[in-house]
C-alpha positions in Angstrom: -15.8 -17.5 -14.0 -15.6 -14.9 -11.2 -13.2 -11.7 -11.3 -10.6 -13.2 -9.2 -10.1 -16.1 -11.6 -9.9 -13.6 -14.4 -7.3 -11.5 -12.6 -5.2 -14.7 -12.0 -5.2 -16.0 -15.8 -4.5 -12.0 -16.6 -1.2 -12.3 -14.2 -0.2 -15.4 -15.7 -0.6 -15.2 -19.4 1.1 -11.2 -19.0 4.0 -12.7 -17.2 4.3 -15.3 -19.9 4.0 -13.3 -22.7 6.4 -10.6 -21.1 9.0 -13.4 -20.5 8.8 -14.5 -24.3 9.2 -10.8 -25.5 12.6 -10.8 -23.1 13.4 -14.4 -24.7 13.3 -13.3 -28.2 15.5 -10.4 -27.8 13.7 -8.1 -30.6 15.5 -5.0 -31.7 14.2 -1.7 -30.5 12.7 -0.6 -33.6 10.6 -3.8 -34.0 7.1 -3.5 -34.5 6.2 -5.7 -31.5 8.2 -3.6 -29.7 7.2 -0.1 -30.7 3.5 -1.0 -31.9 2.8 -3.9 -29.2 4.9 -3.6 -26.0 6.2 -0.1 -26.0 2.9 1.0 -27.5 -0.7 -0.9 -26.9 0.4 -2.7 -24.0 2.4 -0.5 -22.2 -0.7 2.1 -22.7 -2.8 -0.3 -21.5 -1.4 -0.8 -18.2 -1.0 3.3 -17.7 -4.7 3.5 -18.2 -5.8 1.3 -16.0 -3.7 2.8 -13.2 -5.0 6.0 -13.9 -8.4 5.1 -13.7 -8.0 3.6 -10.1 -5.9 7.0 -9.4 -8.7 8.9 -10.6 -11.0 7.6 -8.2 -8.7 8.0 -5.0 -9.0 11.8 -3.9 -12.7 11.9 -4.6 -13.1 8.7 -2.9 -10.9 9.3 0.1 -12.7 12.9 0.5 -16.2 11.8 0.1 -15.6 8.8 2.3 -14.2 10.7 5.2 -16.7 13.3 4.9 -19.3 10.5 5.2 -17.3 8.7 8.0 -16.6 11.5 10.2 -20.4 13.2 9.6 -21.7 9.9 11.0 -19.5 9.4 14.2 -21.5 12.2 15.9 -19.2 14.2 18.0 -15.4 15.2 18.3 -15.2 12.7 21.1 -16.2 9.7 18.7 -13.6 11.1 16.0 -11.0 11.3 19.1 -11.6 7.7 20.0 -11.9 6.1 16.8 -9.0 8.0 15.3 -6.8 7.1 18.4 -7.6 3.7 17.8 -7.0 3.8 14.1 -3.5 5.4 14.3 -2.6 3.6 17.4 -2.9 0.1 16.0 -1.3 1.4 12.4 2.0 2.7 14.2 2.0 -0.5 16.3 2.1 -2.9 13.1 4.3 -0.7 11.3 6.6 -0.7 14.4 6.4 -4.3 14.8 7.5 -4.6 11.2 10.6 -2.9 11.2 11.5 -4.6 14.2 10.8 -8.2 12.9 12.8 -6.7 9.7 15.9 -5.5 11.7 15.8 -9.0 13.8 15.6 -11.1 10.6 18.5 -9.2 8.7 20.8 -9.5 11.7 20.3 -13.0 11.8 20.7 -13.9 7.8 23.1 -11.2 7.4 22.1 -10.2 3.5 25.0 -7.8 2.7 27.9 -10.0 4.2 30.3 -10.7 1.4 28.2 -9.4 -1.3 31.0 -6.7 -2.2 33.3 -9.5 -3.2 30.5 -10.1 -6.1 29.5 -6.5 -7.3 31.7 -3.8 -9.3 31.0 -0.7 -7.2 32.6 1.4 -9.7 29.9 3.1 -11.2 27.0 1.1 -10.1 26.2 3.3 -6.7 24.5 6.3 -8.7 21.3 7.1 -6.7 19.9 10.3 -7.2 18.8 11.1 -3.4 15.7 12.9 -2.9 15.6 15.1 0.2 12.8 13.7 2.4 11.1 15.9 4.6 11.5 16.1 8.1 9.4 15.2 11.0 8.6 18.9 11.2 7.7 19.3 8.1 5.6 16.6 7.7 3.6 17.8 10.8 3.3 21.2 9.4 2.4 20.0 5.5 -0.7 18.1 7.0 -2.4 21.3 7.4 -3.7 22.7 4.0 -3.5 25.9 3.1 -5.7 25.6 -0.1 -7.8 22.4 0.3 -8.7 22.5 -3.6 -5.0 22.8 -4.5 -4.2 20.0 -1.9 -6.8 17.8 -3.9 -5.6 18.7 -7.4 -1.9 17.6 -6.4 -3.1 14.7 -4.5 -1.6 15.4 -1.1 -3.5 12.9 1.1 -2.6 13.9 4.4 -4.0 17.7 3.5 -7.1 15.9 2.0 -7.7 13.5 4.9 -7.2 16.4 7.6 -9.6 18.6 5.7 -12.0 15.8 5.4 -12.4 14.7 8.7 -12.7 18.4 9.9 -15.5 19.1 7.1 -17.6 16.0 8.2 -17.1 16.6 12.1 -18.4 20.4 11.5 -21.5 18.7 9.4 -22.5 16.4 12.4 -22.3 19.5 14.5 -25.1 21.8 12.6 -28.2 20.2 12.7 -30.8 20.0 9.9 -28.5 22.4 7.7 -25.8 19.6 8.0 -28.1 16.7 7.5 -28.9 17.9 3.9 -25.2 18.0 2.9 -24.6 14.7 4.7 -27.3 13.3 2.4 -25.6 15.0 -0.9 -22.3 13.5 0.4 -24.1 9.8 0.8 -25.6 10.2 -2.6 -21.8 11.2 -3.6 -20.5 8.0 -2.2 -23.0 5.6 -3.8 -22.4 7.0 -7.2 -18.5 6.6 -6.5 -19.4 2.9 -5.4 -21.0 2.1 -8.4 -18.2 3.8 -10.6 -16.0 1.7 -9.1 -17.6 -1.4 -9.9 -17.7 -0.5 -13.2 -14.1 0.1 -13.5 -12.9 -3.1 -11.5 -14.4 -4.7 -14.7 -11.9 -3.9 -16.3 -9.2 -5.0 -14.0 -7.9 -8.4 -15.6 -7.0 -6.5 -18.7 -5.3 -3.6 -16.8 -3.2 -6.7 -14.8 -2.4 -8.5 -17.8 -0.7 -5.2 -19.3 0.9 -4.4 -16.2 2.3 -8.0 -16.1 3.4 -8.4 -19.6 5.7 -5.0 -19.2 7.3 -6.5 -16.0 8.1 -9.8 -17.5 9.4 -8.2 -20.4 11.8 -5.4 -18.3 12.8 -7.6 -15.2 16.3 -8.0 -14.9 17.0 -11.5 -13.5 20.8 -10.7 -13.7 19.9 -8.0 -10.9 18.2 -10.0 -8.9 20.8 -12.6 -8.7 23.3 -10.0 -7.6 21.1 -9.2 -4.3 19.2 -12.6 -4.1 20.1 -12.8 -0.3 18.5 -9.5 0.4 15.4 -9.9 -1.5 14.8 -13.3 -0.4 15.3 -11.9 3.3 12.5 -9.1 2.7 10.1 -11.6 1.2 10.3 -13.6 4.4 9.9 -10.7 6.3 6.9 -9.8 4.2 5.5 -13.5 4.7 6.4 -13.6 8.3 4.5 -10.2 9.1 1.7 -11.3 7.5 1.3 -14.6 9.2 2.6 -14.0 12.8 1.6 -10.4 13.1 -1.9 -9.6 11.5 -3.6 -13.1 12.5 -3.0 -13.1 16.2 -3.9 -9.3 16.2 -7.2 -10.4 14.6 -7.7 -13.5 16.8 -6.9 -11.6 20.0 -8.4 -8.4 19.6 -11.4 -9.4 17.0 -12.1 -13.1 17.8 -12.2 -13.7 14.2 -11.1 -16.5 12.0 -7.7 -15.2 10.7 -8.2 -17.9 7.8 -11.5 -17.0 6.8 -10.6 -13.5 6.9 -7.4 -13.7 4.7 -9.4 -15.6 1.9 -11.6 -12.6 1.7 -8.5 -10.5 0.7 -7.9 -12.2 -2.7 -8.9 -9.3 -4.9 -7.5 -6.4 -3.3 -4.6 -8.4 -2.7 -4.2 -9.1 -6.5 -4.7 -5.7 -7.4 -2.2 -4.5 -5.0 0.5 -6.7 -6.1 -0.3 -5.7 -9.7 -0.3 -1.8 -9.2 1.9 -1.5 -6.4 -0.1 1.4 -4.8 -2.0 1.4 -1.8 -3.9 4.5 -3.0 -4.9 2.8 -6.4 -6.1 -0.2 -4.9 -8.1 1.7 -2.3 -11.7 1.6 -4.2 -11.2 -2.2 -4.4 -10.1 -2.5 -0.8 -12.7 -0.5 0.2 -15.6 -2.6 -1.5 -14.1 -5.9 -0.3 -13.8 -4.6 3.4 -17.7 -3.7 3.8 -19.3 -6.2 1.4 -17.3 -9.4 2.1 -15.5 -8.8 5.4 -18.7 -7.2 7.2 -17.0 -3.9 8.1 -19.6 -1.2 8.4 -19.5 1.9 6.3 -19.0 4.1 9.3 -15.7 2.3 10.1 -14.5 1.3 6.7 -14.9 5.0 5.0 -13.0 6.3 7.9 -10.1 3.6 8.6 -9.5 2.1 5.0 -8.6 5.7 3.3 -6.6 6.6 6.4 -4.4 3.7 6.2 -3.9 3.6 2.6 -2.1 7.0 3.3 -0.3 6.1 6.8 0.0 2.4 7.2 3.4 1.0 5.1 4.3 -1.8 7.2 5.6 -3.6 4.0 7.7 -0.7 3.2 8.9 -0.5 6.9 9.8 -4.1 6.6 11.9 -3.3 3.3 13.2 -0.2 5.1 14.8 -2.1 7.5 16.3 -5.2 5.8 17.8 -2.5 3.1 19.5 -0.6 6.3 20.9 -3.9 7.6 22.1 -4.9 4.2 23.7 -1.6 3.1 25.1 -1.2 6.7 26.9 -4.6 6.0 28.0 -4.1 2.5 29.8 -1.1 3.2 31.1 -2.3 6.8 29.4 -0.3 9.0 28.9 -1.2 12.5 25.6 -0.2 13.8 24.8 -0.1 17.6 21.3 -0.3 19.9 20.8 3.5 19.5 20.9 3.6 15.4 18.8 0.1 15.7 16.2 2.0 17.8 16.5 5.4 15.6 15.8 3.2 12.7 12.6 1.8 14.2 11.2 5.1 15.0 12.3 7.0 12.1 10.8 4.1 9.7 7.7 4.1 11.6 7.2 8.1 11.7 7.9 8.4 8.1 5.3 5.8 7.1 3.0 8.7 8.3 4.3 10.9 5.2 4.5 8.3 2.5 2.4 8.7 -0.5 0.6 5.6 -1.6 2.0 5.6 -4.7 4.5 3.1 -6.0 8.1 3.3 -5.4 8.0 5.8 -2.9 9.7 3.9 -0.2 12.9 4.3 -1.6 12.6 8.2 -1.0 11.9 7.6 2.5 14.6 5.0 2.9 16.6 8.0 2.3 15.6 9.5 5.6 16.4 6.5 7.4 20.0 6.0 6.5 20.6 9.5 6.7 19.3 9.5 10.1 21.7 6.4 10.8 24.8 8.0 8.9 24.9 5.3 6.0 25.7 6.1 2.4 22.4 7.2 0.8 24.1 5.7 -2.6 23.5 2.2 -1.2 20.3 2.7 -2.2 21.6 1.8 -6.1 22.2 -1.5 -4.8 18.7 -2.6 -4.4 17.1 -0.5 -7.2 16.9 -3.8 -9.6 14.5 -5.8 -7.3 12.4 -2.8 -5.6 10.1 -3.1 -8.5 9.3 -6.8 -7.8 9.4 -6.1 -4.0 7.4 -3.2 -4.1 4.5 -5.2 -5.6 4.7 -7.7 -2.7 5.1 -5.3 0.1 1.8 -3.4 -1.3 -0.1 -6.5 -0.7 1.1 -6.6 3.0 0.3 -3.1 3.4 -3.2 -3.4 2.1 -3.4 -6.5 4.3 -2.7 -4.3 7.1 -5.2 -2.0 6.3 -8.2 -4.4 6.4 -7.0 -5.7 9.5 -6.7 -2.7 11.2 -10.0 -1.7 10.2 -12.0 -5.0 11.0 -10.4 -4.8 14.9 -11.6 -1.1 15.0 -15.0 -2.2 13.8 -15.6 -5.0 16.4 -14.7 -2.8 19.2 -16.9 0.0 18.2 -19.7 -2.4 17.2 -19.9 -1.9 13.9 -19.2 -5.1 12.4 -21.6 -7.9 10.5 -20.5 -11.2 11.6 -23.0 -12.7 9.5 -21.2 -10.9 6.4 -18.0 -12.4 7.4 -19.2 -16.0 8.5 -21.2 -16.3 5.4 -19.5 -17.3 2.0 -18.2 -14.2 0.3 -20.4 -13.5 -2.9 -18.1 -13.7 -6.1 -17.2 -10.5 -8.0 -19.7 -11.2 -10.9 -22.6 -11.6 -8.5 -21.7 -8.1 -7.0 -21.1 -6.4 -10.0 -24.5 -7.7 -11.6 -26.3 -6.2 -8.2 
């Protein structure tokens, strides 16, 4: 039994056990709740996510230093960075545009007010989102070590790229340091291989907690919104990524998508592009065929700035909230939503639930009440799982396209049967 099958079993059994917990309706002081659900199971899920997050900062820093150092000169960095960021922003803009069009066609917020009690319901503590200016200023780290400690990924990325670029320009002295970073990268990849073995158990714990706490009644209240977002995510994954892959990389889209099973399952379970980063990086190199020179640059960058799934949620949520409160949005407002959601994705942290914070910024830009976010909180956890999977798919799609354009792609690896996870771990 390979790792993918084990993860699927963990997801299924976890959701089943969680549903049994919810069906049993045990008192809060019952031992199966205090020791089981809220104790061992919840701790197992949190430890799993923490183990993955433990790898994010060192992996991003080391891999980007190696990637930037291998590019050789600032021209290569600029070309590669321009391609990568341009494609990420393009797919994000397409995502929010698709979401707006779909939401306007379906009208998920029309008539919802008649079925919901707005009194005492619309209570969302909005957090202030950073402005575009603040986002740009905050990219530059005043203290790189502090940025790493606090997990400020944009600052870590900038420092890593500059550090790697400097290494590539100082000759033999830089070569010695590059060798150290290459060794560190190998150590980190081996550590990731060790941690990946615990994925089925971590996923099981996360799914039990989700199954036990998921409010089906809440989903029922905003079922139209929920289904619209899901449809948008599916359509984006089906009609945006595959044509781009075929048109710009000349690759078989079906074969590509089949290779993404493991990172998508981890993304779905953790709701975090950052936590999924180790698995994403391994998959895109060893199964898709993207060479490390590109993967080490594009994947960590994508986990930070590429939020297509989040953009889809924000587009649908904006229309939903506007319809719910009876607001009429014009063409200018919709263009503002596209621009704001696209730019906001750059400063979005790759952690669960952060999309609601950036949604605050989008709503404020078009004059909608941020309290409306309370309407969708109940189902956002489940949607967060789905949109994270879309985000990760976008990361790997862009990395593959860029690798093909830079002649940094192993076609034999891509066309060959992907090695099983157990085989890779054994190796």
